[in-house]
N, C-alpha and C positions, 0 to 999 in steps of 0.2 A: 499898171503903174506901181502898185504895191510891191509886186515881185521885182520890178526894176529898181525901186528904192532900197529894198532889202539887199539886192545884189550889190548895189553901189556902196551901201554901208559895210557889207562884208569885205568888199575890195579894199576899202580904206582901212579897216581894222587889221586885216591880214597884211596889207602893205606896210603898216606901221610896225609890225613885229617881224616881218620876214626880211631876208637878204642881209648878209654881212653880220648875222648874229645880233640884230638890233633888239634893244629892250622893248618889252611890251609897254603899252600906254594906258593900262588900266590901274585904278587905284589899288593900293596894296594893304588895306586895313583888314587884318585877320583876327581882330579881337572877338568876333563872333564865333570863332572856331571853325569856320568854313574855309578850309585851305584849298578847296576845289573850285571856288567861284571864278578864278581867272584862268582855268585850264583851256588850252587850245592846242592844235597841232597843224603843221603844214609840211608839204614836201614838193619839191620841184626839180626838174631836170634841165640843165643848162648846157647848150653847145657853145663852147668858148673858143675864141681865137686870140692868142697873145701875139703882139707885134713889138719887137724890140724890147721885150721885158729884160730886166737887168739881173737875170738869174746866173749864179756862178758858172763858169766854164762854157759860156757862149750859148746857153739854152734860152734863146730869145723868142723864137717863133714856134708855136705849138698849137695844134688843134686838139682840144681835149673835151671829154664829156664829164660834167660835174653833177653829182647827185647831192642836192642840198636840202636840209631839213631842219625843223625846229619844233619845239613843243613846250608847253607848261603842264606839269602834272603834279599837283600838290606842292611840295617844297622844292621840286626840281624844275629849273628853267634850262632848257637844253637847246644848243645850237651845234650844227656840225655839217660837214661835207666830205665827200670822197671824190677826188679827181682821178680819172682814168686817162693817161696821157697817150698821145699819137693814136687817137681813136680810129683813124682811117688807115693806119699802118702804111704811112707814106715815107719813102726814103728821103723826102725833102723836109720832113719834120725834124726839128732839132732834138726831139726826144726819142727819135727812132733808134731802137736797139738799146735804149737806156732803161731807167727806172720806169715802172709801169703805173704806179699810183702814188698818191699822197692823201692822207686823211687828217682832218682836224675834228676833234670831238671836245666840246666845251660845255660841260654841265656846270651850272651854278646852283647853289643850295640856299634858299631864302631863309635868312635869320628871322625875318618877320613871321613867316609861316611856321618855322620850327618852334618859336616861343609864343605863337598866337598873340603877337603884339604889333602895334603900329609904331615902328621905329623911325618913321619919316621925320625929317628935320628940315624945315625950310624947303629948298628945291630938291633935296635928297629924298626920293620917294620910297625906296626899298633897298635893303642891304643883303649882301650875299657872301657866302664862302665861294670864291670863284676858282675854276680850274680850267686848264687847256691841256690837251694831249695831242702832240704832233707826231705822226707816224709816217715815215718814208718807206719806200718799197724795200730797200736793202739794209741800210745801216744808219737810219735816223729814227730816234725814239726819244722824245723829250717831254717834260712835264712842267707845267706852271701852276702854282697855287698861291692864292692871296685873298684879298677882299675886294668886293665890287659894290656898285650902287647904280641906281637909275636916277638920272638928274634931269629935272625940268629946265630946258634951255629955251630962251626966247626964239621964236620962229622954228627951230629944229624940233621942238616937242621933247619927247623923252630920249635921252642919250645915255647909253650904257658906258660906264667908266669902271676900270679894273686896274689894280696894282698887284703884280705877281712877283714871287721869287721863282727862279728858274733852276730846274734840276735836269741834268743831262744824263740820260741812260745810255744812248748810243749816238755817236756823231762822226761817223766815217773814220773812226780811229783817232780822233783828236784828243789832246791831253786833258780836256775837261770831262771826259767820260766818267761817269760814276761820281760826279761832284755837283754841288750847288754852285752855279756860276751866273751871277748877275740878276737883273730884274727887268720887268717889262711893264710899262704903262700903256693901256689901250683904251680907245674910245670907239664907238660905233653908232651909226644913226641911219634912219630911213624916214625921209620927210616928203610927203606929197605936197606939191606946190602949185599944180595947175590941174583942174578937173574939167573933163569934157562932159557934154550932155549925155553921152551914152554910158557913163559910169566909169570909163577909163580915165587914167590920170598920168601925169608926169611926176617922177619921184627923183629926189636927190638922195643917194645912198652911198655910204662909204665907211671907212674906218681909218684910224690912225694908230699905229703900233710903234712904240719907241722902246728899244732895248738899250740898257746901259749898265755900266759897272761889271761887264763880263770880263773879268781880269785873269781868269785861269788860263786863257790861251792868248791874251793880248800881247805877250812877249814874242810870239811867233810872227814872222813877217807877213804871213798869209792872212792873219786874223785882225779884226778890229774889236774894241771893247764896247762899241755902240752901233746901233743900226736903226733905220727908219723905213717903214712901209706906210705910204699914205695914199689911199684909194679914193677917188672922187668919180662917182658914176651918175649919169643921167639916163633914166630908164622910163619907157612907156609901159604901163601895166594895164591889162584887161583882166577879166576874171580868170581866164585859163592861159593867157599868153603874156610875154613880156619881151621887149627888144631894148638893148641898151649899149652904151659905150662908157668905158671907164678909163680915166687917165690916172696913172699910178706913178708916184715919185718914190724912188728907191735911194737909200744911202747905205752903203756897205751891206748889201743884201746877204742874209744868212750869216751876219757878223764876219764877212770876208772883205778885206781891204780892196778898194777899187784899184785895179791893175796890179794887185799884189800877188799875182800868180793865178788867180781865178778869173782874170779878165775884168770887163766893165761891170761893176756891181753898184754903181751910182749913176742916176739919171732918170729919164722918163720912159715909161712903157705904156702901151695901149692895149685895151681889151675890148672885144666885141662879143656880144652875147645874144643868143636866141633861147628863149625859155618856154617850157611847157609846165604849167602848174597842175598838180593832182588834186 
């Protein structure tokens, strides 16, 4: 019974910090100088199927393998994943013969831990210097940097919120390469909402990314100065496995105008996931 209860607690804690880069749910008081008290790490492998995703140039249906990971180590709060497209090398896959991978690496650096201070104010639990690095297979390399925080939200628990400035290193030859271009506001959450007697549970997890004021290329007919990606997933989690479905709303995906030459970049897409947790 004790082992079962420990396993259940472990599942809930890991479930609250994993998937979609969600903020951890542990108090962030480092005034005692112990910046290691909240350390953790996790990694999982997801077999994903996208259906009617609104990716530019008709890349809607793809079976891909995702290696997803996260950790807290001292001042660093890390989330990331690497997607390997067309994992079964199928000619029916919309990614077949195209880009091979996409990676997102998102370290945040705790200001509370750096200064050994409790900077929490009201529902704002911890503050960070936040970064995101998006790396495409061939000609995409972009960076985001800004400020972030973990916010206590009723029912949701701890929600990560970040506001970034956007720097474009490579973007398939677009005019904004080598420039700061726009901003992004992002949130993410992972909320267990139903628990089973065996320790497994149902989880509502997702994220909302809003890009705006990307004006360096907005004068080109192909591009928009704003975009939205909003993912809402319902997942069943056990200690080593998860199964889930996600509904995602796109608007001007990748800052490309809907029907502006890149095809349908606005609308609803669907994602199905099978997960193994290490």
